[in-house]
C-alpha positions in Angstrom: 105.4 -4.8 -36.6 101.8 -5.6 -35.8 99.1 -6.1 -38.4 97.7 -2.7 -39.5 94.1 -4.0 -39.5 94.5 -6.2 -36.4 97.0 -4.3 -34.2 96.1 -6.2 -31.0 96.4 -9.6 -32.5 99.3 -11.8 -31.5 98.0 -15.2 -32.7 97.0 -15.3 -36.4 95.2 -18.6 -37.2 95.0 -19.3 -41.0 92.4 -21.9 -42.2 90.7 -22.6 -45.5 89.3 -25.4 -47.7 91.9 -27.8 -49.1 93.4 -26.5 -52.3 92.9 -22.8 -51.6 96.5 -22.3 -50.6 96.1 -21.7 -46.9 99.7 -22.9 -46.1 101.1 -20.5 -48.7 99.1 -17.6 -47.3 100.2 -18.4 -43.7 103.8 -18.4 -44.8 103.4 -15.1 -46.7 101.7 -13.6 -43.6 104.6 -14.6 -41.4 107.1 -13.0 -43.7 105.0 -9.8 -43.9 104.6 -9.6 -40.1 108.4 -10.1 -39.5 109.5 -6.5 -39.8 112.5 -4.7 -38.3 113.5 -6.1 -34.9 110.5 -8.5 -34.7 110.4 -12.3 -34.2 107.5 -14.3 -35.8 106.8 -18.0 -35.3 105.2 -20.0 -38.1 103.6 -23.2 -36.8 102.2 -26.2 -38.6 100.2 -29.0 -37.0 99.0 -31.3 -39.8 102.2 -33.3 -40.1 102.8 -32.6 -43.8 106.2 -30.7 -43.5 104.7 -28.0 -45.8 106.8 -25.2 -44.3 110.1 -27.1 -45.0 109.0 -27.6 -48.7 108.0 -24.0 -49.2 111.1 -22.5 -47.7 113.4 -25.2 -49.2 114.9 -26.3 -45.9 115.4 -29.7 -44.2 112.3 -31.3 -42.6 111.6 -29.5 -39.3 112.1 -31.2 -36.0 110.0 -30.6 -32.9 112.0 -27.5 -32.2 111.9 -23.9 -33.2 114.2 -23.1 -36.2 115.1 -19.9 -37.9 114.1 -20.3 -41.6 113.9 -16.8 -43.2 114.2 -13.0 -42.8 111.0 -11.0 -43.1 110.3 -8.1 -45.3 112.3 -4.9 -44.7 110.7 -2.5 -42.2 108.9 0.7 -43.3 112.0 2.6 -42.2 114.1 0.6 -44.6 115.7 -1.5 -41.8 116.5 -5.2 -42.2 113.5 -7.5 -41.8 112.8 -9.4 -38.7 113.3 -13.1 -38.2 110.8 -15.9 -39.1 111.1 -19.1 -37.0 109.2 -22.3 -37.8 107.9 -25.1 -35.6 106.5 -28.4 -36.8 104.2 -29.6 -33.9 103.7 -33.3 -33.7 101.4 -34.7 -31.0 103.7 -37.4 -29.7 106.5 -35.0 -28.9 103.9 -32.5 -27.5 102.6 -35.2 -25.2 106.0 -36.1 -23.8 106.7 -32.4 -23.2 103.3 -32.0 -21.5 104.0 -35.0 -19.2 107.4 -33.6 -18.3 106.1 -30.0 -17.6 103.0 -30.8 -15.6 103.6 -34.3 -14.2 107.4 -34.3 -13.9 107.6 -37.7 -15.6 110.8 -37.1 -17.5 112.4 -40.5 -18.1 109.1 -42.2 -17.3 107.5 -40.4 -20.2 110.2 -41.6 -22.5 109.7 -45.1 -21.2 106.0 -44.8 -22.1 107.0 -43.8 -25.6 109.2 -46.9 -26.0 106.2 -49.1 -25.0 104.0 -47.4 -27.6 101.7 -45.8 -25.0 102.2 -42.3 -26.4 101.3 -43.3 -29.9 98.3 -45.1 -28.7 97.1 -42.1 -26.6 97.4 -39.7 -29.5 95.9 -42.0 -32.1 93.0 -43.6 -30.3 91.4 -40.2 -29.3 91.6 -37.4 -31.9 90.6 -34.9 -29.3 93.8 -35.6 -27.4 95.9 -34.7 -30.4 94.1 -31.4 -30.8 94.6 -30.6 -27.1 98.3 -31.2 -27.4 98.7 -29.3 -30.7 96.8 -26.2 -29.5 98.6 -26.3 -26.2 102.0 -26.0 -27.8 100.8 -23.1 -29.9 99.4 -21.5 -26.8 102.7 -21.9 -25.0 104.6 -20.1 -27.8 102.1 -17.3 -27.9 101.9 -16.5 -24.2 105.7 -16.1 -23.7 107.0 -12.8 -22.4 110.3 -11.1 -21.8 110.6 -12.7 -18.3 111.1 -16.1 -20.0 114.9 -15.9 -20.5 115.2 -19.4 -21.9 113.0 -19.1 -24.9 112.4 -16.7 -27.8 109.6 -14.1 -27.2 107.6 -13.8 -30.3 105.8 -10.6 -31.5 103.4 -12.7 -33.5 102.6 -16.4 -34.0 101.1 -17.6 -37.3 99.4 -21.0 -37.2 98.8 -23.0 -40.4 95.7 -24.6 -39.0 93.4 -27.5 -40.1 90.9 -26.9 -42.9 87.8 -24.8 -42.5 85.5 -27.8 -42.0 87.4 -28.8 -38.8 88.6 -25.4 -37.5 85.8 -24.7 -34.9 86.2 -28.2 -33.4 90.0 -27.9 -33.4 90.0 -24.6 -31.6 87.1 -25.6 -29.3 88.5 -28.9 -28.0 90.0 -27.3 -24.9 86.6 -26.0 -23.8 85.2 -29.5 -24.0 88.2 -30.8 -22.0 87.7 -28.1 -19.4 84.2 -29.3 -19.0 85.4 -32.8 -18.2 88.2 -31.9 -15.9 86.9 -30.5 -12.6 90.3 -29.3 -11.3 94.1 -29.6 -11.6 96.6 -28.7 -14.3 94.6 -30.2 -17.2 91.6 -27.9 -16.4 93.8 -24.9 -15.8 95.7 -25.4 -19.1 92.4 -26.0 -21.0 90.8 -22.8 -19.6 93.9 -20.7 -20.4 94.0 -21.9 -24.1 90.3 -21.3 -24.5 90.6 -17.9 -23.0 93.4 -17.0 -25.5 91.5 -18.3 -28.5 88.4 -16.3 -27.7 90.3 -13.1 -26.9 91.2 -10.0 -28.9 94.8 -11.3 -29.1 93.6 -14.0 -31.6 92.1 -13.7 -35.1 91.1 -16.6 -37.4 91.6 -15.7 -41.1 90.0 -17.8 -43.8 91.5 -18.4 -47.2 89.3 -19.0 -50.2 89.3 -19.0 -54.0 86.6 -17.5 -56.3 84.7 -20.7 -56.7 81.3 -21.7 -55.4 82.3 -24.5 -52.9 85.2 -22.8 -51.2 83.3 -19.5 -50.9 80.3 -21.4 -49.4 82.6 -23.3 -47.0 84.1 -20.0 -46.0 80.7 -18.5 -45.2 79.8 -21.7 -43.2 83.2 -21.5 -41.4 82.6 -17.9 -40.3 79.2 -18.9 -39.0 80.6 -21.8 -37.0 83.4 -19.7 -35.6 81.0 -17.0 -34.4 78.7 -19.7 -32.9 81.7 -20.8 -30.8 82.6 -17.2 -29.8 85.9 -17.5 -31.8 87.2 -14.2 -33.3 86.9 -14.0 -37.1 89.7 -12.1 -38.8 89.8 -11.5 -42.5 89.0 -13.4 -45.7 91.9 -13.8 -48.1 90.9 -14.5 -51.7 93.8 -16.4 -53.1 94.9 -17.5 -56.6 93.1 -14.6 -58.3 93.6 -14.9 -62.1 94.8 -11.9 -64.1 92.2 -9.7 -65.9 93.2 -10.2 -69.5 90.2 -8.3 -70.9 88.9 -4.9 -69.9 85.3 -4.4 -68.8 84.2 -3.0 -72.1 85.6 -6.0 -74.0 84.0 -8.4 -71.5 80.6 -6.8 -72.1 81.0 -7.1 -75.8 81.9 -10.7 -75.6 79.0 -11.6 -73.3 76.6 -9.7 -75.6 77.8 -11.7 -78.6 79.3 -8.7 -80.3 82.6 -10.3 -80.8 82.7 -12.5 -83.9 85.6 -14.4 -85.4 85.4 -12.2 -88.5 85.7 -9.1 -86.4 88.6 -10.6 -84.4 90.4 -11.4 -87.7 89.9 -7.9 -88.9 91.2 -6.5 -85.6 94.3 -8.7 -86.0 94.9 -7.5 -89.6 94.5 -3.8 -88.5 97.4 -4.1 -86.1 99.6 -5.9 -88.6 99.0 -9.5 -87.4 97.8 -12.0 -89.9 96.0 -14.7 -88.1 95.2 -18.1 -89.4 91.7 -19.5 -89.0 93.1 -21.8 -86.3 94.6 -18.9 -84.4 91.4 -16.8 -84.7 89.3 -19.7 -83.4 91.6 -20.2 -80.5 91.6 -16.6 -79.5 87.8 -16.4 -79.9 87.3 -19.5 -77.7 89.7 -18.2 -75.1 87.9 -14.8 -75.0 84.5 -16.5 -74.5 85.9 -18.8 -71.8 87.6 -15.9 -70.0 84.4 -13.8 -70.0 82.4 -16.6 -68.6 84.9 -17.3 -65.9 85.1 -13.7 -64.9 81.4 -13.5 -64.6 81.4 -16.5 -62.2 84.3 -15.0 -60.2 82.6 -11.7 -59.9 79.5 -13.4 -58.6 81.6 -15.2 -55.9 83.5 -11.9 -55.2 80.1 -10.3 -54.4 79.3 -13.1 -52.0 82.6 -12.7 -50.2 82.0 -8.9 -49.9 78.7 -9.7 -48.3 80.4 -11.7 -45.5 81.0 -8.4 -43.7 84.7 -9.0 -42.8 87.9 -7.4 -44.1 88.9 -9.0 -47.4 92.2 -9.2 -49.2 93.2 -10.5 -52.6 96.4 -12.4 -53.7 97.3 -13.4 -57.3 97.9 -16.8 -58.6 101.7 -17.4 -58.6 102.4 -18.3 -62.2 105.9 -19.7 -61.4 104.7 -21.9 -58.5 105.3 -21.4 -54.8 108.9 -20.5 -54.0 110.6 -18.1 -51.6 110.4 -15.3 -54.1 106.7 -15.9 -54.5 106.2 -15.9 -50.8 107.9 -12.5 -50.5 105.6 -11.2 -53.2 102.5 -12.3 -51.3 104.0 -10.9 -48.1 104.4 -7.5 -49.7 100.8 -7.6 -51.0 99.4 -8.6 -47.6 101.3 -5.7 -46.0 100.1 -3.2 -48.6 96.5 -4.3 -48.0 96.8 -4.1 -44.2 96.7 -7.7 -43.1 100.5 -7.9 -42.4 
């Protein structure tokens, strides 16, 4: 089942400032996209084994593993299958050497001598080339490839917003250095995919000044590099405990501790002075926080991209919470 808002997209790249919950959103999106009869691959490239922790499975190897069943389809059919892949640059380099240079055992010998670790550590750009190359390989598969799973969608839990344009643009730089041969061909192919309508880069933020500003900067950088911007997911939205009328009253100073105590007595609740003070302080803090959030929400709306909102998971991130987010992303059209 393709995304309703992005029906042509096969590669969904999820980025965001640290602490905004981009990995959680990526997992929820994968579950939402995995509808009846579909296969979705959820990839991570930052070496944190975040997928394994969220789905409560063993640490992932450098191999595709089935980790969950997606949401049921619109027709009520059983959900599709979510696979996961933890991409590490050392394994990706060995695979690259085997595929394009037929090194096989020689590549493993290089690994024993520490050459592989040296190559992927000394030059960060090499790491990014290998990581993006593996994601590209999973995305471009088709039914003619009988020895590997063909995925209807690939979701990439990508590096943070501040590094995303560099991460996705590294192959273009490599293609400029390599005049010919398999390295240039591979780099050109990856760049072509990342800049095509089959890819969308979604940005995750929270309603705070720094993450929203970084999201705006990230969108500008992506567009400057001709990379396709998808949607903005506003994550960890707090519940609205007070209605708009009450918020206006609090901000106007019309709520007093005496009035609050009288309202409690009127509904049969006798509040101590300590309780009344606590509720009064909480109401003022909530009204102030809501005003700040609404201001940031207005800035997000001005970014001129599709936006989606997800609530703060009160019980923490577990599989049940991920399915809840998946359902909301589907309802809003991203999944």
